[in-house]
C-alpha positions in Angstrom: -117.0 -97.4 -73.0 -116.8 -100.7 -71.1 -115.4 -103.8 -72.6 -115.2 -107.5 -71.8 -113.3 -110.4 -73.3 -115.0 -113.3 -75.0 -113.6 -116.1 -77.1 -110.3 -114.3 -77.5 -111.9 -111.1 -78.8 -112.9 -107.9 -77.2 -116.6 -107.0 -77.4 -117.5 -103.4 -76.7 -120.4 -102.7 -74.4 -122.6 -99.6 -74.0 -123.1 -100.3 -70.3 -121.8 -102.6 -67.6 -123.3 -102.8 -64.1 -122.6 -104.9 -61.0 -125.3 -105.6 -58.4 -124.2 -107.2 -55.1 -127.1 -108.5 -53.1 -127.1 -109.2 -49.4 -129.6 -112.0 -49.6 -130.9 -114.7 -52.0 -134.4 -113.2 -52.2 -133.0 -110.0 -53.7 -130.9 -111.9 -56.3 -133.9 -114.1 -57.3 -136.0 -111.1 -57.8 -133.4 -109.2 -59.8 -132.5 -112.2 -61.9 -136.2 -112.6 -62.8 -136.4 -108.9 -63.8 -133.3 -109.2 -65.9 -134.8 -112.2 -67.8 -137.7 -110.0 -69.0 -135.5 -107.2 -70.4 -135.1 -106.5 -74.1 -133.0 -109.3 -75.6 -131.7 -107.1 -78.4 -130.5 -104.5 -75.9 -128.8 -107.1 -73.9 -126.1 -107.5 -76.6 -124.7 -104.2 -75.5 -125.4 -104.2 -71.8 -124.0 -106.5 -69.1 -125.8 -106.8 -65.8 -123.8 -108.9 -63.4 -126.1 -109.8 -60.4 -124.3 -111.6 -57.6 -125.2 -112.7 -54.1 -122.5 -111.3 -51.8 -120.3 -113.7 -49.9 -121.2 -111.6 -46.8 -124.3 -110.7 -44.9 -122.9 -107.6 -43.3 -123.1 -104.4 -45.5 -119.7 -103.2 -44.4 -118.1 -106.3 -45.8 -120.3 -106.1 -48.9 -118.9 -102.6 -49.5 -115.3 -103.9 -49.2 -116.2 -106.7 -51.7 -117.6 -104.2 -54.1 -114.4 -102.1 -53.8 -112.3 -105.1 -54.7 -114.5 -106.0 -57.7 -114.4 -102.4 -58.9 -110.6 -102.3 -58.8 -110.3 -105.7 -60.5 -112.7 -104.6 -63.3 -110.7 -101.4 -63.8 -107.4 -103.3 -63.9 -108.8 -105.7 -66.5 -110.0 -102.7 -68.6 -113.6 -103.8 -68.0 -114.8 -101.0 -65.7 -118.3 -100.9 -64.3 -120.5 -97.9 -65.2 -122.4 -98.4 -62.0 -122.2 -100.6 -58.9 -125.3 -101.1 -56.7 -125.5 -102.7 -53.3 -128.8 -104.2 -52.2 -129.3 -104.6 -48.5 -131.7 -104.0 -45.7 -131.6 -102.0 -42.5 -132.6 -105.1 -40.4 -132.3 -102.8 -37.3 -128.6 -102.2 -37.7 -127.0 -99.4 -35.7 -124.3 -98.2 -38.2 -126.4 -97.2 -41.2 -125.0 -93.7 -41.4 -121.4 -95.0 -41.5 -122.4 -97.5 -44.2 -124.0 -94.9 -46.4 -121.1 -92.5 -46.0 -118.5 -95.1 -46.9 -120.5 -96.4 -49.9 -121.0 -92.9 -51.3 -117.3 -92.1 -50.8 -116.6 -95.1 -53.1 -119.1 -94.1 -55.7 -121.4 -97.0 -54.9 -125.2 -96.8 -55.2 -127.6 -98.4 -52.6 -130.9 -100.1 -53.1 -132.2 -100.1 -49.6 -135.2 -101.4 -47.6 -135.8 -100.1 -44.1 -136.5 -103.6 -42.7 -136.5 -106.2 -45.6 -137.2 -106.5 -49.3 -140.7 -107.6 -48.4 -141.6 -103.9 -47.8 -140.9 -103.3 -51.5 -143.1 -106.3 -52.4 -145.9 -105.1 -50.2 -145.9 -101.7 -51.9 -147.0 -103.6 -55.1 -150.4 -104.1 -53.4 -151.0 -101.3 -51.0 -149.9 -97.8 -50.1 -148.7 -98.0 -46.5 -146.4 -96.3 -44.1 -146.6 -99.1 -41.6 -143.4 -99.7 -39.7 -142.5 -103.3 -39.6 -140.3 -104.2 -36.6 -138.9 -107.4 -38.1 -138.5 -109.1 -41.5 -140.8 -111.9 -40.2 -143.6 -109.3 -39.5 -143.2 -107.9 -43.1 -143.3 -111.4 -44.6 -146.5 -112.3 -42.7 -148.1 -109.0 -43.9 -147.2 -109.9 -47.5 -148.9 -113.2 -47.2 -152.2 -111.3 -47.2 -151.5 -110.9 -51.0 -149.2 -113.9 -51.8 -150.6 -116.6 -49.6 -147.8 -119.1 -50.3 -145.0 -116.6 -50.2 -141.5 -117.8 -49.4 -138.2 -116.0 -49.7 -136.9 -118.4 -52.4 -140.0 -118.7 -54.5 -138.9 -118.1 -58.1 -142.5 -117.0 -59.1 -142.6 -114.0 -56.8 -141.5 -111.6 -59.6 -144.1 -112.9 -61.9 -146.8 -112.3 -59.3 -145.6 -108.7 -58.6 -144.9 -107.6 -62.2 -148.5 -106.6 -63.2 -148.5 -104.1 -60.3 -145.1 -102.6 -60.8 -145.7 -99.5 -62.9 -149.1 -98.3 -61.6 -148.9 -99.3 -58.0 -145.4 -100.1 -56.7 -143.6 -97.1 -58.3 -146.0 -94.4 -57.1 -146.3 -96.0 -53.7 -142.5 -96.1 -53.2 -142.2 -92.5 -54.3 -145.1 -91.5 -52.0 -143.4 -93.2 -49.1 -140.2 -91.3 -49.6 -142.1 -88.1 -49.8 -143.9 -88.9 -46.6 -140.6 -89.2 -44.9 -139.0 -86.2 -46.6 -136.5 -88.5 -48.3 -137.0 -88.0 -52.0 -133.3 -88.6 -52.7 -131.5 -91.8 -51.8 -128.4 -90.3 -50.2 -129.8 -90.4 -46.6 -132.5 -93.0 -47.0 -131.3 -94.7 -43.9 -132.7 -91.8 -41.8 -136.3 -92.7 -42.8 -138.5 -95.6 -41.7 -140.3 -97.1 -43.4 -138.6 -96.6 -46.8 -137.4 -98.4 -49.9 -135.2 -97.3 -52.8 -135.5 -100.6 -54.7 -137.4 -98.8 -57.4 -134.4 -96.5 -58.1 -132.4 -99.6 -59.0 -135.1 -101.3 -61.1 -135.9 -98.0 -63.0 -132.1 -97.6 -63.7 -132.1 -101.0 -65.3 -135.2 -100.4 -67.3 -134.0 -97.0 -68.5 -130.7 -98.5 -69.7 -132.5 -101.1 -71.7 -135.2 -98.9 -73.1 -132.7 -96.1 -73.9 
């Protein structure tokens, strides 16, 4: 059972999770999700959402390893560590996935950018976006004033989460024969953001 120190005392937690985000958009979205979670349950669960100091996933993995070791040394181990990053046309995705899995790190992944996950809140599509800018422009069909740092994005997306986004994300993985997340990097387009969000919701509802 994880623990953390507060005011000179040790408080026991049921769960402790670290989420390292590549970009500010991902952190804003996840912070907004966290703010809606059951306040009573939050007393026993710590969700630590941070924007990584780095933009390259290989360095984010190294940062996660250091934080994992520090937490263990301080007797505050994480029950789970998630990395949130995009493909962004990188050429070393297989190596990144292999290293992350070796370290016991989970990945919430978007094959071009997080805007793909946002688009799936409005439509079922297997369209391959060739750049983040292209995905952002497509999203503006539904959120006209969309920007990557808009704090209201989550509020706009939330009503479509359960009935539209979740089945669309699962459908997309099935289309690409990638129902699991271990080799999501092989499929385009794809997102596994829903696997992270559902993990958080399950912890709080459980």
